[in-house]
C-alpha positions in Angstrom: -20.4 7.5 21.5 -16.8 8.5 23.2 -14.9 10.7 21.4 -12.5 9.2 18.5 -9.3 10.2 19.5 -10.2 9.6 23.2 -8.9 6.2 24.5 -11.3 3.2 25.9 -9.9 1.7 28.3 -11.1 -2.4 29.5 -11.6 -3.1 32.8 -12.5 -6.6 33.6 -13.6 -7.9 37.3 -16.3 -9.1 39.1 -15.9 -7.1 42.6 -17.1 -3.5 42.8 -13.9 -2.6 45.6 -11.8 -3.3 42.8 -13.1 -1.2 40.1 -13.9 1.0 42.6 -9.8 1.4 43.4 -9.1 1.0 39.6 -11.7 3.1 38.3 -9.4 6.7 39.4 -6.2 5.9 38.0 -7.9 4.7 34.5 -10.4 8.3 34.7 -7.1 10.5 35.8 -5.7 8.7 32.4 -8.7 10.8 30.1 -9.5 7.7 28.9 -12.7 6.0 28.7 -13.6 2.9 30.5 -15.6 0.3 29.3 -16.6 -2.5 32.4 -17.4 -6.2 31.8 -18.1 -8.4 34.8 -17.0 -11.7 33.3 -14.3 -13.6 30.9 -16.5 -14.0 28.1 -17.8 -10.4 27.9 -13.9 -9.7 28.1 -12.8 -11.6 25.5 -16.3 -10.6 23.7 -14.9 -6.7 24.1 -10.8 -8.0 23.4 -11.6 -9.5 19.8 -14.7 -6.8 18.5 -14.1 -5.2 15.8 -13.3 -1.9 18.0 -10.8 -3.1 21.0 -9.9 -1.0 23.3 -6.2 1.1 23.9 -5.6 -1.1 27.3 -7.0 -4.4 29.4 -7.1 -4.8 33.2 -8.3 -8.3 33.5 -9.1 -10.3 37.2 -7.9 -13.3 37.9 -10.7 -14.0 38.9 -13.2 -13.1 36.5 -16.0 -16.1 36.1 -16.3 -17.6 33.2 -13.2 -18.8 31.2 -10.6 -20.3 32.6 -7.8 -17.0 33.0 -5.0 -19.3 30.6 -7.5 -19.8 28.1 -9.2 -15.7 28.3 -5.7 -14.4 27.4 -4.6 -17.1 24.8 -7.7 -16.1 22.7 -7.3 -12.8 22.8 -3.6 -13.0 21.7 -5.0 -15.2 19.2 -6.5 -12.7 17.2 -3.4 -10.6 16.7 -4.0 -8.2 19.4 -1.9 -5.7 19.7 -2.7 -3.5 23.2 -1.0 -4.1 27.0 -2.9 -6.6 28.8 -1.8 -5.8 32.7 -2.9 -9.4 34.9 -4.4 -8.4 38.5 -4.3 -11.9 40.4 -3.8 -12.9 44.1 -0.2 -14.5 43.2 2.1 -14.7 40.7 2.1 -18.1 39.4 4.5 -20.5 37.3 2.3 -20.0 34.7 2.0 -16.4 34.9 5.6 -16.0 34.4 5.6 -18.5 31.1 2.8 -15.5 29.6 4.5 -12.8 30.9 7.8 -14.7 29.4 5.5 -15.8 26.0 4.1 -11.7 25.8 0.3 -12.9 26.2 0.9 -10.5 29.3 2.2 -7.6 29.6 2.6 -7.1 33.2 0.8 -8.7 36.3 -0.5 -7.1 39.3 -0.5 -8.1 42.6 -4.2 -8.2 44.3 -2.6 -6.2 47.6 -1.0 -3.7 46.1 -2.2 0.1 46.7 -3.8 2.5 44.1 -0.2 4.6 43.5 1.3 1.5 42.8 -1.6 0.5 39.9 -1.4 3.7 38.9 2.6 3.2 38.1 2.7 -0.3 36.6 -0.9 0.7 34.0 1.8 4.0 33.1 4.4 2.2 32.6 2.7 -0.4 30.5 0.8 2.6 28.5 4.2 4.2 28.1 5.7 0.8 26.5 3.2 0.3 24.3 3.0 3.9 22.7 6.6 3.6 22.0 6.3 0.0 20.0 3.2 1.3 18.0 5.6 4.5 17.5 8.0 2.4 16.3 5.9 -0.4 14.1 4.4 3.5 12.3 7.8 4.6 11.3 9.1 0.8 10.0 6.0 0.9 8.5 6.3 4.3 6.8 9.5 3.5 5.8 9.0 1.2 4.1 6.1 2.4 1.9 8.3 5.1 1.1 11.2 2.6 -0.2 8.7 1.3 -2.7 7.6 5.0 -3.9 9.1 7.1 -6.3 10.8 10.3 -4.5 9.4 12.7 -7.4 6.1 11.5 -8.0 4.6 9.2 -5.2 3.9 6.5 -7.5 5.7 2.7 -7.2 8.9 3.0 -8.4 10.3 0.4 -10.4 11.8 -2.0 -8.3 7.9 -2.1 -6.5 5.9 -1.8 -9.7 7.7 -4.8 -11.2 7.1 -6.7 -8.1 3.2 -5.5 -8.3 3.5 -6.8 -12.3 5.0 -10.3 -10.4 2.4 -10.2 -8.0 -0.6 -9.3 -10.0 0.1 -11.8 -13.0 0.2 -15.4 -10.4 -3.0 -13.4 -8.8 -4.8 -13.5 -12.6 -3.0 -17.4 -14.4 -4.4 -18.9 -10.8 -7.9 -17.2 -11.7 -7.5 -17.6 -15.7 -8.8 -14.0 -15.6 -7.1 -10.5 -17.8 -3.9 -8.4 -16.8 -2.8 -5.5 -19.4 -0.2 -2.9 -19.5 0.0 -0.2 -20.7 3.8 1.3 -21.2 4.3 4.8 -22.3 7.6 7.5 -22.9 6.8 11.3 -23.0 7.8 12.4 -26.9 11.6 14.3 -26.8 11.0 15.3 -23.3 15.6 15.9 -23.4 14.2 19.4 -25.8 11.6 19.8 -22.4 14.9 19.4 -20.4 17.5 21.3 -22.3 14.3 24.5 -22.9 12.6 24.7 -19.5 14.6 23.3 -16.8 14.9 20.1 -14.5 12.9 21.7 -11.3 10.4 23.0 -14.6 10.7 19.2 -15.9 10.0 18.1 -12.4 7.0 19.6 -12.0 5.5 18.1 -15.5 6.0 15.0 -14.4 3.6 15.2 -11.2 1.5 16.6 -13.6 1.4 13.8 -15.8 0.8 11.4 -12.2 -1.7 13.8 -11.4 -3.9 13.3 -14.5 -3.3 9.9 -15.1 -3.7 9.4 -11.6 -8.1 10.5 -11.7 -8.2 8.0 -14.8 -7.5 4.8 -12.7 -10.1 2.3 -10.8 -8.7 1.9 -7.4 -7.0 -1.6 -8.0 -4.9 -0.2 -11.1 -1.6 0.2 -10.1 1.3 3.2 -12.0 4.4 3.4 -11.7 7.7 5.0 -12.6 10.0 3.1 -13.9 12.5 5.5 -16.2 12.7 8.7 -15.9 9.6 9.7 -18.5 8.4 6.3 -18.9 5.4 4.8 -16.9 3.6 2.1 -16.4 0.1 1.1 -16.2 -0.4 -2.8 -14.3 -4.3 -2.8 -15.2 -5.5 -5.8 -13.6 -8.5 -7.4 -15.3 -8.2 -5.4 -17.8 -8.7 -7.3 -21.3 -6.3 -6.2 -24.7 -8.9 -3.4 -26.6 -9.9 -2.2 -23.0 -6.2 -1.6 -22.6 -6.3 -0.1 -25.6 -8.7 2.1 -25.2 -7.4 3.7 -21.3 -4.3 4.2 -23.8 -6.2 6.5 -26.5 -7.8 8.1 -23.0 -4.4 8.6 -21.9 -3.7 10.3 -25.4 -6.8 12.5 -25.1 -7.6 13.3 -21.4 -4.1 13.8 -19.8 -1.4 15.3 -22.9 -4.3 16.7 -25.3 -5.0 19.4 -22.6 -1.6 21.9 -22.3 0.4 22.3 -18.8 1.1 25.1 -17.0 4.5 25.4 -16.1 6.5 28.6 -15.1 3.8 30.6 -16.3 4.1 28.9 -20.6 1.6 26.3 -21.7 3.2 23.0 -22.7 2.4 20.3 -24.9 3.1 17.7 -24.8 2.4 14.3 -26.2 3.4 10.3 -25.3 3.5 7.4 -27.2 2.0 4.0 -26.0 3.2 0.1 -25.8 0.1 -1.9 -24.8 0.8 -5.9 -24.2 -1.7 -8.5 -22.4 -0.8 -11.2 -20.0 -2.5 -14.1 -21.6 -0.7 -16.5 -19.0 2.9 -15.3 -20.3 5.5 -14.5 -16.9 5.5 -11.0 -16.3 9.4 -10.7 -17.5 7.5 -12.1 -20.7 4.5 -9.1 -21.4 6.2 -6.7 -19.9 9.3 -7.5 -22.7 5.4 -7.3 -24.8 4.9 -3.8 -23.9 8.4 -2.1 -24.9 8.6 -3.7 -27.8 5.2 -2.0 -29.0 6.5 0.9 -27.4 9.5 0.6 -29.6 6.7 0.6 -32.6 4.7 3.7 -31.1 7.8 5.6 -31.6 9.4 4.5 -35.0 5.0 5.2 -35.9 6.2 8.5 -34.8 4.5 11.2 -32.1 0.8 10.3 -29.8 1.3 6.5 -31.7 -0.5 3.5 -29.9 0.3 0.2 -30.7 -0.7 -2.7 -29.1 1.1 -6.3 -29.1 -0.6 -8.9 -30.9 -3.5 -6.6 -31.9 -1.9 -4.3 -34.1 0.5 -4.9 -37.0 3.7 -3.0 -35.8 4.8 -0.3 -38.4 7.3 -1.2 -41.6 10.0 1.0 -42.2 10.3 3.1 -45.7 11.7 1.2 -48.4 16.1 2.5 -48.5 16.9 2.9 -52.4 20.1 1.6 -54.5 21.4 0.6 -57.8 22.5 -2.8 -58.8 26.1 -3.7 -59.0 25.1 -6.2 -62.0 22.2 -4.3 -64.4 22.3 -0.5 -63.0 18.5 -1.0 -62.5 17.6 1.5 -59.3 15.6 -1.4 -57.1 14.6 -1.4 -53.5 14.6 -3.0 -50.4 13.2 -2.2 -46.8 
């Protein structure tokens, strides 16, 4: 087995003289060399679980016709450079170059120094393109994340909610939300300062993440508000999750700026039940408002438990003078 960080180059040619000339060029790059003698063997390598980082293909390979070989290799979405060694330049090969199926073409009559130049050029171009792709992927991923806590931001968590709702509607499975808000977080901002409270939010996320399944999703739609999207979770189980969060995340004091800070939160639970994501989110928000009305550390489930009623207000009847109660 070759080293995991060592690139693998594929050399596909039935001609010993050609392989003898090319192999030193490949070895000078520090790459591991895979040599195959037929078109079918080359295709198996290129479409295998560990494709090469570079492929040099001889147009004289026995077996599959060269054009079909190149098309079949790219059909799997391969992104490594493919360079063809040919006796001449044909219109078909020019089209393959224009379509991106082929990255470069080297005439068989070229000397080793020219081969080295063209191979280095193809690899350099490939490395630049791969770095640009990685930068684009990183930028796209970062745009979805809350900069402070690293969980999904509001836009990303809503996108996830729409996607998961569509999936559970098709599969007729369960989906629940747990929306929780830290009690009186403004007090802690005033007392500890913004930096300390940012650290508290990060610690809350760390504790919460330890409780989640691999396919659960945590997002931060508001400053001190978090949303859990729980695929395959029935309402009663989501209520149990809220209870676990109340105990395992918030019951133990947080350590910040040399103080032990005891936080609490209120929780609103809602279940999709085939509703649109906008509806189920509003139900979770309504349940959270009921929980806040009930007091710190309260849990309310939309559709499962009654929301709290307000205490009656006493007033005097303007006609009889009797004391009345109103809700």
